[in-house]
N, C-alpha and C positions, 0 to 999 in steps of 0.2 A: 181043983180044976186051976189052971191058973188065969190071971185077970189078963181080961181081952180088951184092949183099945176099941173106945166106943165110937170113935168118927175119925175117920181118915178123910185127907182129901188129896185127888190127883189134881195136876194143872197143863193137862197136856193137849195137845191136836191131832196127835194120831190115834185114828178110832182104834185098828186094830189092836194097837199098841194097848189103847182103855181097856179094851175088850177082854185082853188074856189077862193084865193086872186084875182086873173087875173079880175073874174068874177062879187067878188063884187065891184072889183074898178070901173069894166067900167059899170056894171049896176048902181051904185048910180051915177057915173059920178065924180071919186075922182080926176081924174089926168087925161091931155091928152095922158100920153104917159109913156109907163112900160118898162124899161129896165130889162131884166132877162137871169140872168148867174146861174150854177149851182154849181159853187163852189168858194171858195175865191178864187181862180187862177184867172178864167175868170175876177172877180169880180177888182181886185187887177189892172191886164193887161190893161182893160179898164180906169181908173183912173189914170193909170202911161202913157199912151198912151193920155189920155187927156188932163196931161200934157206939152204936147207938145205945142199942138195948141191952149191950152185952149178958146174952143168954148163954151163961156157962155150958150148956148141952148143945148150942150150936156151934163150940168152938171145937175145931178136931185137934184132935195129940200129936197128930202129925202129918205133913204135905209132902207130896211128891211132886219135884218142879222139874217142867221139861224147859232150857231153854229156845231153841228155838221155835218158835210161835209165831202165827199173826196179830193184826190190833195190838199185840201188847206182849213182847216177847217173857222171856225167864229171867233177864237183867231188870228189865221198866218194873217187871212184878218184884222181884228181890230191893231194887233201891226203896220201892214206896212201901215195900212190907218192913222193911227193916223202921222205918221210923216210927210206924205203929205199935209194933209188935210185941213192945214193954208193956204197953198199957192196956192189955187183955190180962195182967194180972193171973198168967194162965201159962205152964209149958205146953211150948208147940214147937216141935220137931222137924227143920226143914228138910229135905236132900235133895238132891238136884238130880235128875235121872235123865241123861242124854246120850244122845249116838255121836253126840261130837266127845274123838279121843283127841283133838287140839290139846296139848299140856296149858298152853295160857288160860284156856277155859278152864279146864281142870284144875290150875293152880288158883286162878283167879275167887273163882267158886268155893273153894276150901279156905281162902283169906277171908270171905265171911264171916263174921260173927254167927249172922243166924244160919248160917250154913251149916248143917253137921257133917255132911258126908257129899261126896258125889258118886256116883254108879253110874254105869254105862251098857244101853241097853246093848241087845237084846238082855235085862234083866234075871239072872239068874232065880228059878221057884227058893236056892234053898238062899240067896241074898235077901228079899223079900220078907223071909220068915224069921231070919235075925233081923231086919230094922223093927218088926213089928214087938218082936220076943222081946226085942233091949229098952223097948218106949214101954210096952206093958209093966 
């Protein structure tokens, strides 16, 4: 049996997208557990709290991040996450998953060292599987 991701994280305010991705992940058994945050603030609060106790079982191996969200958008999350990412001493792979097909957004995201790649919604099942298999 192939190695499986223990913990993945979705930061996205689109409930329909989140339900769909969760269903794909559960059906295809792509990871054991899933953290879901509805905006960048919930996400960054989680990671900043995690730094206090560094329980490695609670550090996700992959983050799927939306760009356009209320409260704190994906860009703001990335700005703060990039500053603390290396303190985890743990490989965290981040994918931007957005409905934006704006070349400026895509280029900006791909230029960031903390971003592995940029996926355009709706994400296809095979794309999602490829992301999880690559990390596992």
